[in-house]
C-alpha positions as CSV (number, residue, x, y, z in Angstrom):
1,M,88.2,-95.3,-183.4
2,Y,89.9,-92.0,-183.5
3,I,90.5,-89.9,-186.4
4,Y,93.8,-87.8,-186.4
5,D,93.8,-85.1,-189.1
6,A,95.7,-81.9,-189.9
7,E,93.4,-79.9,-187.6
8,Y,91.8,-81.9,-184.6
9,I,91.2,-85.5,-183.3
10,H,87.7,-86.5,-183.9
11,D,85.8,-89.7,-184.0
12,G,83.3,-88.7,-187.0
13,E,80.8,-87.3,-184.7
14,T,82.6,-85.7,-182.2
15,L,85.3,-83.2,-182.2
16,L,87.3,-84.6,-179.5
17,N,90.5,-82.2,-179.4
18,C,92.5,-79.5,-181.2
19,P,96.3,-79.6,-180.6
20,K,97.6,-76.7,-178.7
21,E,99.7,-76.0,-181.3
22,F,97.3,-75.3,-184.0
23,S,97.1,-71.8,-185.2
24,G,94.8,-69.7,-187.6
25,V,91.2,-70.6,-188.5
26,L,89.5,-73.8,-187.5
27,N,86.8,-75.3,-189.9
28,V,84.8,-78.1,-188.1
29,D,83.8,-80.6,-190.9
30,E,80.2,-81.1,-191.8
31,G,79.1,-84.2,-190.0
32,V,80.6,-83.4,-186.5
33,I,77.6,-83.3,-184.0
34,T,79.3,-82.7,-180.9
35,I,82.2,-80.5,-179.8
36,N,83.7,-82.4,-176.8
37,Y,84.7,-80.9,-173.3
38,G,88.0,-79.3,-173.3
39,A,88.4,-79.5,-177.2
40,F,89.9,-75.9,-177.4
41,D,91.9,-76.3,-174.1
42,D,95.5,-74.4,-174.4
43,C,94.7,-73.7,-178.1
44,K,95.6,-70.1,-177.7
45,N,96.5,-69.3,-181.2
46,I,93.2,-70.2,-182.8
47,T,91.9,-67.0,-184.4
48,E,88.4,-68.1,-185.7
49,I,86.1,-71.1,-185.4
50,N,83.7,-72.2,-188.2
51,I,80.9,-74.4,-186.9
52,P,78.9,-76.3,-189.4
53,K,74.9,-77.0,-189.7
54,S,75.2,-80.4,-188.4
55,V,76.9,-79.5,-184.9
56,K,74.1,-79.9,-182.2
57,Y,76.1,-79.8,-179.0
58,I,78.7,-77.5,-178.0
59,H,80.5,-78.5,-174.5
60,A,84.0,-77.2,-175.4
61,F,84.1,-74.5,-172.9
62,E,82.9,-76.4,-169.8
63,N,85.0,-77.7,-167.3
64,R,85.9,-81.2,-168.2
65,H,86.6,-82.6,-165.0
66,N,83.1,-81.9,-164.1
67,A,81.5,-83.7,-167.6
68,E,80.2,-86.4,-166.1
69,T,77.9,-84.7,-163.8
70,S,77.1,-82.0,-165.8
71,I,73.6,-81.7,-167.1
72,I,73.9,-81.5,-171.3
73,L,71.6,-78.6,-172.1
74,R,71.5,-77.9,-175.9
75,G,73.2,-74.5,-176.7
76,I,74.2,-73.5,-173.5
77,F,78.0,-73.3,-172.4
78,G,79.1,-74.4,-169.0
79,S,80.3,-72.4,-166.2
80,Y,84.0,-72.7,-166.5
81,V,85.4,-71.2,-169.7
82,V,88.7,-72.2,-171.2
83,A,88.8,-70.1,-174.5
84,P,91.4,-69.4,-176.9
85,T,93.1,-66.2,-176.2
86,K,93.3,-64.9,-179.6
87,L,90.2,-66.1,-180.7
88,S,88.2,-63.4,-182.7
89,A,85.4,-64.8,-184.2
90,I,83.1,-67.7,-183.9
91,N,81.2,-68.3,-187.3
92,V,77.9,-70.6,-187.4
93,D,76.7,-72.0,-190.7
94,P,73.3,-70.0,-191.4
95,E,71.4,-73.3,-191.7
96,N,72.3,-74.7,-188.5
97,P,69.1,-75.3,-186.5
98,Y,70.8,-74.9,-183.2
99,F,73.2,-72.1,-183.3
100,S,73.7,-68.6,-184.8
101,S,76.3,-66.1,-184.9
102,V,76.3,-62.3,-185.6
103,D,79.7,-60.6,-186.0
104,G,81.6,-63.4,-184.9
105,V,79.6,-63.7,-181.4
106,L,77.9,-67.0,-180.7
107,Y,74.2,-67.2,-179.8
108,N,71.4,-70.0,-179.5
109,K,69.3,-70.1,-182.9
110,D,66.9,-67.4,-182.1
111,K,69.4,-65.0,-180.6
112,T,67.8,-65.0,-177.2
113,V,70.9,-66.3,-175.5
114,L,74.4,-65.1,-176.0
115,L,76.8,-68.1,-175.7
116,K,80.1,-67.0,-176.1
117,C,81.9,-63.8,-177.1
118,P,85.5,-63.9,-178.4
119,N,88.1,-61.5,-177.9
120,V,86.6,-58.5,-179.9
121,E,86.9,-55.0,-179.2
122,I,83.1,-53.9,-179.9
123,V,79.9,-56.1,-179.5
124,N,76.8,-54.8,-180.7
125,L,73.9,-56.9,-178.6
126,P,70.8,-57.5,-180.6
127,E,67.1,-56.6,-179.5
128,T,66.3,-60.2,-178.9
129,V,68.8,-61.5,-176.3
130,E,66.8,-62.0,-172.9
131,E,70.0,-64.0,-171.3
132,I,74.0,-64.0,-171.3
133,H,75.6,-66.8,-170.3
134,K,77.6,-66.3,-167.1
135,D,81.0,-66.7,-168.6
136,A,80.1,-65.3,-171.9
137,F,82.8,-62.4,-171.9
138,E,85.2,-64.0,-169.4
139,Y,88.3,-63.7,-172.0
140,C,87.4,-60.5,-173.8
141,V,90.2,-58.6,-172.6
142,D,90.7,-56.3,-175.3
143,L,86.8,-55.3,-175.1
144,V,86.3,-51.5,-175.2
145,E,82.3,-51.1,-175.4
146,I,79.2,-53.0,-175.5
147,N,76.1,-51.8,-177.4
148,V,72.6,-52.7,-176.9
149,D,69.8,-52.3,-179.4
150,P,67.2,-49.5,-178.1
151,N,64.5,-52.0,-178.3
152,N,66.2,-54.5,-176.1
153,K,64.0,-54.8,-173.0
154,K,66.3,-56.6,-170.6
155,Y,69.6,-54.9,-171.1
156,L,71.0,-51.5,-171.9
157,S,74.2,-49.7,-172.0
158,I,75.7,-46.4,-171.2
159,N,79.1,-45.5,-172.4
160,G,79.8,-48.8,-173.5
161,V,79.0,-50.5,-170.0
162,L,76.2,-53.3,-170.0
163,F,73.6,-53.1,-167.3
164,N,70.7,-55.4,-166.9
165,T,67.3,-53.6,-166.3
166,Q,65.5,-56.4,-164.4
167,P,67.0,-56.5,-161.7
168,S,69.2,-53.4,-162.1
169,E,72.8,-54.4,-161.9
170,I,76.3,-54.3,-163.9
171,V,76.6,-56.9,-166.1
172,L,79.9,-56.1,-167.4
173,V,82.2,-53.2,-167.5
174,P,84.8,-53.9,-170.5
175,N,88.5,-54.3,-169.3
176,K,89.4,-51.3,-171.5
177,Q,86.5,-49.0,-170.0
178,T,87.6,-46.6,-167.3
179,T,84.5,-44.6,-166.7
180,L,81.2,-45.9,-165.1
181,T,78.1,-43.9,-165.4
182,F,75.0,-45.4,-163.3
183,P,71.7,-45.3,-165.2
184,D,68.7,-44.0,-163.6
185,I,67.6,-47.4,-162.8
186,F,69.8,-47.7,-160.2
187,N,68.9,-46.8,-156.4
188,K,71.9,-48.3,-154.4
189,I,75.3,-49.2,-154.9
190,T,76.7,-52.1,-152.8
191,M,80.1,-53.6,-151.7
192,D,79.3,-56.1,-154.6
193,T,78.2,-53.8,-157.3
194,L,81.8,-52.6,-157.9
195,K,83.8,-55.8,-156.9
196,D,86.8,-56.5,-159.2
197,L,86.7,-53.2,-161.1
198,E,89.8,-52.2,-160.4
199,Q,90.7,-50.4,-163.9
200,L,87.8,-47.6,-163.1
201,K,89.1,-44.1,-162.9
202,T,85.8,-42.3,-163.0
203,I,82.2,-43.1,-161.3
204,N,79.5,-41.1,-162.0
205,I,76.3,-41.6,-159.8
206,S,72.9,-41.0,-161.0
207,R,70.2,-38.9,-159.5
208,N,68.2,-41.9,-158.1
209,V,71.0,-43.7,-156.2
210,I,69.8,-43.3,-152.4
211,R,72.0,-45.9,-150.7
212,I,75.6,-46.6,-151.1
213,E,77.1,-49.2,-148.6
214,L,80.2,-48.5,-146.4
215,G,83.1,-49.9,-148.5
216,A,81.4,-49.9,-151.8
217,F,84.4,-48.2,-153.5
218,T,87.3,-50.2,-151.7
219,E,88.2,-52.5,-154.8
220,C,88.2,-49.5,-157.3
221,K,92.2,-49.1,-156.6
222,E,92.5,-46.6,-159.8
223,L,89.6,-44.4,-159.0
224,C,90.3,-41.0,-159.5
225,E,87.0,-39.1,-158.9
226,I,83.4,-39.9,-157.9
227,N,80.9,-37.5,-159.3
228,V,77.3,-37.3,-158.4
229,D,74.2,-36.0,-160.5
230,P,73.2,-32.4,-159.0
231,K,69.6,-33.7,-159.0
232,N,70.4,-36.3,-156.5
233,V,68.6,-35.6,-153.1
234,K,70.8,-38.0,-151.2
235,Y,74.4,-37.5,-152.3
236,S,76.7,-35.1,-153.5
237,S,80.3,-34.6,-154.9
238,D,83.2,-32.0,-154.5
239,K,86.3,-32.2,-156.4
240,G,85.9,-35.9,-156.9
241,I,85.2,-36.6,-153.4
242,L,81.8,-38.2,-152.1
243,Y,79.6,-36.4,-149.7
244,N,75.9,-36.6,-148.4
245,Y,73.6,-33.9,-150.0
246,H,74.2,-31.2,-147.6
247,K,78.1,-31.9,-147.3
248,T,78.0,-32.4,-143.6
249,T,79.4,-35.8,-143.9
250,L,82.3,-36.6,-146.0
251,I,81.8,-40.3,-147.1
252,R,84.8,-41.6,-149.5
253,C,87.8,-39.9,-150.9
254,P,88.7,-41.9,-154.2
255,L,91.9,-43.9,-153.7
256,Q,93.9,-42.2,-156.4
257,K,93.3,-38.6,-155.3
258,E,96.4,-36.8,-154.9
259,G,98.2,-33.9,-153.0
260,D,96.2,-31.4,-150.3
261,I,92.8,-32.3,-149.0
262,I,90.9,-29.4,-147.7
263,I,87.6,-30.5,-146.1
264,P,84.7,-27.9,-146.2
265,D,83.6,-26.2,-143.4
266,S,80.2,-27.7,-143.5
267,V,81.4,-31.2,-142.5
268,V,81.0,-32.4,-139.2
269,E,81.5,-36.3,-139.8
270,I,84.0,-38.2,-141.6
271,A,82.8,-41.7,-142.5
272,E,84.6,-44.7,-141.4
273,G,87.5,-45.5,-143.6
274,A,86.9,-42.5,-145.7
275,F,90.6,-42.0,-146.7
276,E,92.0,-45.6,-146.3
277,Y,94.3,-46.6,-148.8
278,C,94.6,-43.0,-150.3
279,N,98.4,-43.1,-151.2
280,K,98.6,-40.1,-152.8
281,I,97.3,-37.4,-150.4
282,T,100.0,-35.6,-148.7
283,S,98.0,-33.6,-146.2
284,V,94.3,-33.0,-144.9
285,H,92.8,-29.9,-143.3
286,I,90.0,-30.9,-141.1
287,P,87.6,-28.3,-140.0
288,D,86.2,-27.4,-136.7
289,G,83.1,-29.1,-136.0
290,I,84.2,-32.8,-136.4
291,S,83.7,-34.8,-133.1
292,Y,84.8,-38.2,-133.9
293,I,87.6,-39.5,-136.0
294,E,86.4,-43.0,-137.2
295,A,88.1,-46.4,-137.3
296,G,90.5,-46.5,-140.2
297,T,90.0,-43.0,-141.4
298,F,93.3,-42.5,-142.7
299,F,94.7,-46.3,-142.6
300,N,97.3,-46.9,-144.8
301,C,97.9,-43.3,-146.4
302,H,101.4,-43.8,-147.0
303,E,102.1,-40.3,-148.4
304,L,100.5,-38.4,-145.3
305,T,102.7,-36.0,-143.9
306,N,100.4,-33.5,-142.1
307,V,96.8,-33.6,-140.5
308,N,95.3,-31.5,-138.0
309,I,93.0,-32.5,-135.3
310,P,90.7,-29.6,-134.4
311,N,89.7,-28.6,-130.9
312,T,86.4,-30.3,-131.4
313,V,87.4,-33.8,-131.7
314,K,86.4,-35.9,-128.7
315,K,87.4,-39.6,-129.8
316,I,90.2,-41.0,-132.0
317,S,89.4,-44.6,-133.0
318,A,91.1,-47.8,-134.0
319,E,93.5,-47.5,-136.8
320,A,92.6,-43.9,-137.5
321,F,96.4,-43.0,-138.4
322,T,98.0,-46.6,-138.7
323,E,100.3,-47.4,-141.6
324,C,100.9,-43.8,-142.3
325,P,104.9,-44.0,-142.1
326,K,105.5,-40.5,-143.3
327,L,103.1,-38.8,-140.6
328,N,105.8,-37.7,-138.1
329,N,104.1,-34.8,-136.4
330,I,100.7,-34.7,-134.7
331,Y,99.0,-32.6,-132.1
332,I,96.3,-33.7,-129.8
333,P,94.3,-30.8,-128.7
334,K,92.8,-30.4,-125.3
335,S,89.2,-31.7,-126.5
336,V,90.3,-35.4,-126.8
337,E,89.0,-37.5,-124.2
338,D,89.1,-40.7,-125.9
339,I,91.9,-42.5,-127.9
340,H,92.0,-46.2,-128.9
341,C,95.0,-47.9,-127.8
342,L,95.6,-48.7,-131.8
343,A,94.6,-45.3,-133.0
344,F,98.5,-44.7,-134.1
345,D,101.8,-46.0,-134.9
346,V,104.8,-44.7,-133.0
347,I,104.9,-41.0,-134.3
348,E,108.3,-39.3,-133.7
349,N,106.8,-35.9,-132.6
350,I,103.5,-36.2,-131.1
351,I,102.5,-33.2,-128.7
352,V,99.3,-33.2,-126.2
353,D,97.9,-30.0,-125.6
354,P,99.2,-29.3,-121.8
355,N,95.5,-28.4,-121.1
356,N,94.3,-31.9,-122.0
357,K,93.0,-33.6,-118.8
358,F,93.3,-37.2,-120.1
359,F,96.6,-37.8,-121.8
360,Y,100.2,-37.1,-121.9
361,V,103.2,-38.4,-124.3
362,K,105.7,-41.0,-123.4
363,K,108.3,-42.4,-125.6
364,G,106.4,-41.3,-128.6
365,M,103.3,-43.1,-127.2
366,V,100.0,-41.3,-126.0
367,E,99.2,-42.5,-122.4
368,Y,96.2,-42.0,-120.2
369,I,96.9,-39.6,-117.1
370,D,96.5,-41.6,-113.9
371,E,93.9,-40.0,-112.2
372,E,94.5,-41.4,-108.7
């Protein structure tokens, strides 16, 4: 028999559903043992949930389509969270033997597992926490910072960003956080490390990072600067651009870098895709000593109007200058021996040095000289 009361539908022991029209504080009645799958689906206006000591199982944030095949684990939330967007606190009766709460954040009883964080601005992680559920922070859209007790052995925070120490990885960068500072425990930055972190504007690389994968910063669409600790022996930075330690290789220009770029004379290599999607740069000065312009180096640079190709370049690779609609003038020096057929779009004014033995211009396109 289902019971319909003012706040939710239940059968005495199981909270089945909270009407989506409900708003405010939800007080779960003493005697309820289970909070059912999907109980709070679409309940966007719940501000607090008060859980009594009788509750033993909480499945409310699991994907209820998987309810029949899910293994019911006491005190553990499911993988697919459908949480109220205005929820600011989940409070648990101190006498509940299975769950606990601190500052409105839900934990298992001994606070070793963080189960669910409501939409708060600051979270203070206790010393006891050893595990954080996969989707614990999924709907924390207003989260500014996470602070970790200095005695916690599993997690640490730097400038409000949460890290795992074993293994070293980013657990969460709050939505409102725009600066990421890597701790010394990190020694590599992969393509997955910065995945989905579009809001970052500044990345500070620590001294112990010795490996950065190609394309690691591609998803950081708001990135303005990359800074490297001066004690790092593998990498360096200058004016927010990432280089190797000796500044002989330009590795990555941040996507939001603006204006004119003057590459230092020490640079002899520009990495593949180093400037791709840098839509705010207007000109780039390439120094003598560069031999190759790699694939996608300036791909999709919409505001780029001027770039020089020095008389040391031998090869221009695929898509090196494609999707650059404002690049109307370019000069191919005599040193160039190889140009990929997809290196350029049609350029209004392209000039090949008359002493170049390999190419000429025909209808705005670079053509090979027929040696026969």
